[in-house]
N, CA and C of each residue as an Amber inpcrd file, in Angstrom:
protein
   345
  35.2350000  16.9140000 102.5990000  34.7950000  17.3460000 101.6050000
  34.9790000  16.7640000 100.6510000  34.4910000  16.8000000  99.0400000
  34.9840000  16.1470000  97.8130000  35.5420000  17.3840000  97.6080000
  36.9090000  17.3140000  96.6340000  37.1600000  17.8980000  95.6880000
  37.3060000  17.3990000  94.5590000  36.8780000  17.6520000  93.3910000
  36.6910000  17.7950000  92.1180000  37.7430000  18.8530000  91.0830000
  38.3590000  17.6380000  90.2640000  38.9590000  18.4840000  89.1270000
  38.3290000  18.7650000  88.0660000  38.6590000  19.9180000  87.3020000
  38.1990000  20.0400000  85.8870000  38.6440000  19.2280000  85.2330000
  38.4520000  18.8880000  84.1830000  38.4580000  18.1550000  82.9160000
  39.2590000  18.8200000  81.7360000  40.6100000  17.7620000  81.3830000
  41.7280000  18.6050000  80.4450000  41.6290000  19.2710000  79.9060000
  42.1440000  20.0860000  78.9040000  41.6000000  20.7170000  78.2710000
  41.6660000  19.8610000  76.5920000  40.9650000  19.7560000  75.9750000
  40.6380000  18.8370000  74.4070000  41.5970000  19.7320000  73.4290000
  41.9490000  18.7360000  72.6640000  43.4470000  18.6950000  71.7550000
  42.7760000  19.3370000  70.3670000  41.6360000  19.3550000  70.6720000
  41.0100000  19.8150000  69.3670000  39.8730000  21.0230000  69.7660000
  40.2300000  21.8230000  69.3090000  38.5860000  23.1210000  69.0520000
  37.9950000  22.6550000  69.2660000  36.8610000  22.8540000  69.6260000
  34.9090000  22.6370000  68.7920000  34.7810000  23.5430000  67.6830000
  35.3040000  23.6770000  66.9360000  34.7450000  24.2540000  65.8450000
  35.6000000  24.3090000  65.0820000  36.8810000  23.0500000  65.0900000
  38.2690000  23.6600000  63.7580000  38.0080000  21.6990000  63.4190000
  39.0330000  21.5540000  62.4700000  38.7330000  20.3530000  61.8170000
  39.4850000  18.9210000  62.6730000  38.2720000  18.8320000  63.5910000
  37.9480000  17.6180000  64.5630000  38.4660000  16.4550000  63.6150000
  38.4530000  15.4780000  64.8730000  38.0570000  14.1600000  63.9850000
  36.8120000  14.4370000  63.5010000  36.4280000  12.9200000  62.8470000
  34.7810000  12.4360000  61.9050000  34.2280000  12.3670000  63.3890000
  34.1390000  11.7850000  64.2400000  33.1960000  11.9260000  66.0250000
  33.0460000  13.6470000  65.9650000  33.3670000  14.4270000  66.0010000
  33.1650000  15.4650000  66.1610000  32.0390000  16.1120000  66.0270000
  31.0550000  15.9580000  64.8750000  29.7990000  15.9260000  64.4760000
  28.8290000  15.2200000  66.1630000  29.1410000  14.5610000  65.9840000
  28.5710000  13.7860000  66.7520000  28.6120000  14.0650000  68.1510000
  29.7560000  14.7140000  68.3450000  30.2100000  14.8520000  69.5730000
  29.4960000  15.9020000  70.1380000  28.8720000  16.7690000  68.8920000
  28.5000000  18.2490000  69.3180000  27.3090000  18.1630000  69.4520000
  26.5060000  17.8930000  68.5010000  24.9420000  16.9530000  68.5030000
  24.3810000  16.4280000  70.1420000  25.2670000  15.2160000  70.4280000
  25.1650000  14.7920000  71.9630000  25.1830000  16.3410000  72.8960000
  26.2310000  17.0040000  73.0340000  26.4400000  17.9840000  73.4680000
  25.5310000  19.0470000  73.6590000  24.8420000  19.4670000  72.1650000
  23.8150000  20.2510000  72.9000000  22.2030000  19.3640000  72.7710000
  22.4170000  18.3510000  72.8110000  21.2530000  17.4390000  73.5200000
  20.8530000  17.5630000  75.0340000  22.3750000  17.1210000  75.3830000
  22.1180000  17.3660000  76.5890000  21.8170000  18.7800000  77.3320000
  22.2230000  19.9850000  77.2510000  21.4820000  21.3510000  77.2900000
  20.0000000  20.9150000  77.3420000  19.8770000  21.2440000  75.7750000
  18.2120000  20.6430000  76.2440000  17.8340000  19.9100000  77.0280000
  18.2230000  19.2830000  77.4680000  17.4310000  18.5150000  78.2750000
  17.9060000  18.7290000  79.8030000  18.0590000  20.5410000  80.4730000
  18.2860000  20.4600000  81.3700000  17.0810000  20.4100000  81.8420000
  16.9760000  20.6570000  83.0580000  15.8270000  20.0690000  84.2440000
  15.9920000  21.8590000  84.8150000  15.2760000  21.9140000  85.8950000
  14.7880000  23.0490000  86.1040000  15.7480000  23.8550000  86.6650000
  16.0720000  24.8170000  86.0090000  17.3480000  26.3600000  86.2470000
  17.1480000  27.1100000  86.7020000  15.5940000  27.2340000  87.5030000
  15.2900000  28.4370000  88.6100000  15.8890000  28.0130000  89.7660000
  16.3730000  27.1600000  90.2730000  16.9570000  26.8720000  91.7530000
  15.8240000  26.4540000  92.4420000  16.2540000  26.9590000  93.8800000
  16.1140000  25.8350000  95.3790000  14.1960000  27.1620000  95.2890000
  13.4050000  27.1840000  96.5570000  12.6550000  28.1620000  96.1660000
  13.4100000  28.4230000  97.5520000  12.7770000  30.3540000  98.1260000
  13.8140000  31.4810000  98.7430000  13.4600000  30.0450000 100.1160000
  12.4810000  29.5320000 100.6600000  12.7670000  28.7330000 102.1550000
  13.7560000  27.6420000 101.9500000  13.9450000  27.2120000 101.0680000
  14.6700000  25.9600000 101.0810000  16.0150000  26.4450000 100.8440000
  16.4400000  27.6760000 100.7480000  18.3330000  28.3160000  99.8270000
  18.4040000  28.8810000 101.6900000  17.1330000  29.5840000 102.4350000
  17.4210000  30.2280000 103.5490000  18.1610000  28.8440000 104.5860000
  17.3130000  27.9220000 104.6810000  17.3340000  26.7550000 105.3290000
  18.6360000  26.2070000 104.8960000  18.9410000  26.1200000 103.6190000
  20.4810000  25.9340000 103.1950000  21.5470000  26.5640000 103.4200000
  21.5150000  27.7300000 103.7580000  22.5010000  28.8770000 103.9580000
  22.4080000  28.8060000 105.7670000  21.3090000  28.0430000 106.3290000
  21.7740000  28.3820000 108.0720000  22.1460000  26.7460000 108.1840000
  22.0480000  26.0020000 107.2650000  23.0530000  24.7960000 107.8760000
  24.9570000  25.2580000 106.6240000  24.5990000  25.4830000 106.5350000
  25.8830000  26.0610000 106.0050000  26.4240000  26.6500000 106.8790000
  25.7770000  28.2900000 107.3310000  26.8410000  28.3280000 108.3600000
  27.0400000  27.6270000 108.9840000  25.7990000  26.8580000 109.8010000
  26.2060000  26.5310000 111.0950000  27.6820000  24.8680000 110.7840000
  27.8080000  24.6670000 110.2450000  28.5670000  23.8570000 108.8940000
  29.8420000  24.1710000 109.2400000  30.0570000  25.6120000 108.6470000
  31.1770000  26.0290000 108.6110000  31.5970000  26.5490000 110.0640000
  30.9660000  26.7850000 110.4600000  31.3840000  27.3840000 112.2750000
  31.7450000  26.1250000 113.0370000  30.4190000  24.9670000 112.6740000
  31.6100000  23.2450000 112.7830000  32.5900000  22.9660000 112.7830000
  32.8260000  23.6700000 111.5110000  34.3200000  23.1830000 111.1790000
  34.9200000  23.7470000 112.0710000  34.7900000  25.1570000 112.0350000
  36.1570000  26.2110000 112.4690000  36.3070000  25.4230000 113.7390000
  35.3370000  25.3910000 115.1940000  35.6000000  24.5640000 115.8960000
  35.9480000  23.3550000 116.0150000  35.5090000  22.3910000 114.9990000
  36.3820000  20.9640000 115.0520000  37.3390000  20.9810000 114.2280000
  37.4220000  21.1540000 113.6760000  38.4290000  21.0280000 112.2420000
  37.9080000  19.8160000 111.5580000  39.4100000  19.0060000 111.0160000
  39.2720000  17.5390000 109.7860000  38.1660000  16.6850000 111.1290000
  38.2040000  16.6600000 111.9620000  36.9900000  15.8240000 112.7990000
  35.4650000  16.3150000 112.7600000  35.2660000  17.4160000 112.1340000
  34.1190000  18.1700000 112.0600000  33.3150000  17.1440000 111.5990000
  32.9620000  16.5090000 110.4420000  32.1150000  15.3770000 109.7210000
  31.4550000  14.5020000 111.3470000  32.9290000  14.0140000 111.6730000
  32.3150000  12.4980000 112.5970000  32.1360000  13.1470000 113.5650000
  32.4830000  14.8960000 114.1300000  31.4340000  15.0060000 115.6540000
  30.0880000  14.7850000 115.5130000  29.7970000  15.6080000 114.3240000
  28.2250000  15.9480000 113.8500000  27.4620000  14.5700000 113.4250000
  28.2210000  14.0230000 112.9720000  27.7460000  12.6140000 112.4600000
  27.0290000  11.5230000 113.9300000  28.1270000  11.8430000 115.2130000
  27.9610000  11.0250000 116.3940000  26.8130000  12.1690000 116.5700000
  26.6700000  13.5320000 116.8540000  25.9580000  13.8580000 117.3340000
  24.4690000  13.8120000 116.9380000  24.0790000  13.7830000 115.3750000
  23.1710000  13.2360000 115.1310000  22.3740000  11.2940000 115.5310000
  23.4280000  11.0910000 115.6990000  23.2360000   9.6430000 115.7440000
  22.9120000   9.9810000 117.3780000  23.2940000  10.7870000 118.5450000
  22.7540000  10.8410000 119.7890000  21.4650000  11.5030000 119.3180000
  21.0750000  12.5370000 119.3430000  20.0350000  12.8160000 118.9300000
  18.9050000  11.8990000 118.9510000  19.5850000  11.0040000 117.9600000
  18.1850000   9.6240000 117.0330000  17.9120000   8.7000000 118.1360000
  19.0350000   8.4200000 118.8260000  18.7890000   7.2080000 119.9040000
  18.2230000   8.2700000 121.0260000  18.0570000   9.3550000 121.4830000
  17.6380000  10.4630000 122.1760000  16.0450000  10.8800000 121.4160000
  15.3730000  10.5420000 120.2320000  14.0620000  10.1730000 119.5570000
  13.5380000  11.8660000 119.8370000  15.0780000  12.6750000 119.3140000
  14.4190000  13.7620000 118.5000000  15.1630000  13.9240000 117.3390000
  14.1440000  13.6800000 116.3510000  14.0540000  13.8640000 115.2740000
  14.9070000  14.9310000 114.3510000  14.2230000  16.0290000 115.0020000
  14.4820000  17.6630000 114.0310000  15.8470000  17.3820000 114.8980000
  16.6300000  17.6780000 115.6160000  17.9410000  17.2020000 115.9860000
  18.8070000  16.5970000 115.2480000  18.2290000  15.5140000 114.7580000
  18.8590000  14.4450000 114.3320000  18.7730000  14.6680000 112.4840000
  17.7570000  15.3470000 112.2770000  17.7780000  15.9680000 110.7510000
  19.0580000  17.5010000 110.4910000  18.8970000  18.1700000 111.5750000
  19.7130000  19.3550000 111.4610000  20.9390000  19.2020000 111.3710000
  21.8380000  17.9410000 112.6180000  23.0850000  17.4620000 112.9630000
  23.3630000  16.5240000 110.9860000  21.9440000  15.4460000 110.5190000
  22.3160000  15.3070000 109.5030000  23.0960000  16.3360000 108.0690000
  22.4230000  17.0060000 107.7920000  22.5400000  18.1650000 107.9160000
  23.6610000  18.4540000 107.5630000  23.9870000  18.8880000 108.5300000
  25.5790000  19.2590000 108.7390000  26.6970000  18.4660000 108.5740000
  26.4750000  17.3810000 108.5690000  27.3420000  15.8330000 108.3580000
  27.7150000  16.1350000 107.1880000  26.1290000  15.9740000 106.4020000
  26.0590000  16.2370000 104.7970000  26.6640000  16.9810000 103.7090000
  27.1450000  18.0040000 104.3300000  27.5020000  19.3230000 104.0420000
  29.3840000  19.1150000 104.1250000  29.4230000  18.5310000 105.8700000
  30.9600000  18.3380000 105.3110000  31.4880000  17.1880000 104.7340000
  30.2960000  15.9630000 104.9840000  30.9600000  14.4540000 104.2670000
  29.8140000  13.6450000 103.7950000  29.5780000  14.5150000 102.3360000
  28.1250000  13.0650000 101.9590000  28.3080000  11.7900000 102.0420000
  29.2990000  10.9870000 101.8180000  29.1830000   9.6710000 101.6710000
  29.2320000   9.3790000 103.3390000  30.0230000  10.3500000 104.7030000
  29.5590000   9.6790000 105.7200000  28.2370000  10.4890000 106.4440000
  27.4550000  11.0980000 105.4900000  26.0030000  11.3270000 106.1230000
  24.8840000  10.0710000 105.6610000  25.1950000   9.7000000 103.9970000
  24.7090000   8.9850000 103.6370000  24.5800000   7.0490000 104.4210000
  26.3540000   6.8130000 105.3000000  26.3250000   5.8440000 106.0970000
  25.9790000   6.0820000 107.3280000  25.5800000   7.6530000 107.9770000
  24.5480000   7.7090000 108.5430000  23.4410000   7.2200000 108.4500000
  22.0200000   7.6780000 107.4700000  21.4790000   7.4520000 106.6910000
  21.5320000   6.0010000 107.1260000  21.9870000   5.1870000 106.4000000
  21.6530000   3.9680000 106.3690000  21.8720000   3.2360000 107.5390000
  22.3440000   3.7420000 108.9840000  22.7760000   3.1550000 109.8680000
  20.6340000   2.8450000 110.5120000  20.2090000   4.1210000 110.2900000
  19.0060000   4.4870000 110.6380000  17.7850000   3.0750000 110.8660000
  17.3010000   2.5610000 112.0220000  15.8800000   1.5460000 111.8010000
  14.7800000   2.4930000 111.4520000  14.8150000   1.2130000 110.3920000
  13.2750000   1.4270000 110.0670000  12.0200000   1.2440000 110.5910000
  11.2690000   2.4880000 110.7900000  10.1700000   2.6640000 111.5410000
   9.3880000   0.8690000 111.1750000   9.0380000   0.6550000 112.5780000
   7.7230000  -0.4850000 112.4650000   6.8040000  -0.3430000 111.8890000
   6.0710000  -0.8210000 111.3000000   4.7230000  -0.9020000 111.0740000
   3.7430000  -1.0740000 111.3680000
C-alpha cells in the first residue's frame, strides 16, 4: 500500500511579508486551481464497481495479510492463463487496490493479442 506524507508547513504564512517570490507562488497556485479537471467524480456505475472491488480487496487482505497483493496477482495470472479475461480484470483490480506497482507489473506481463 502506498503511504503518503503531507508536506511540511511553510515558514511564511500565505498572506504575510514573505520573500519576493511569494506573489509568483500565489499566482501559480491560483492558476493550478483554475485548471482543475472534472470535479464531479466518477459515474454511479463506476463508483459502485469501485466500492465492490474495494470491499473485495479488504476481505482479501483480511484473509491473506501482507501477502494479499501477491496472492491476488497470482490469481489474476492464473485467470489469464485459463483464458478468463473477466476474472483477470477482477483480480487485477484487487491487486491494483492493494499495490499499484505490482498491478502495473502484472499488466506489463500480459502478452499483446496477435493481429
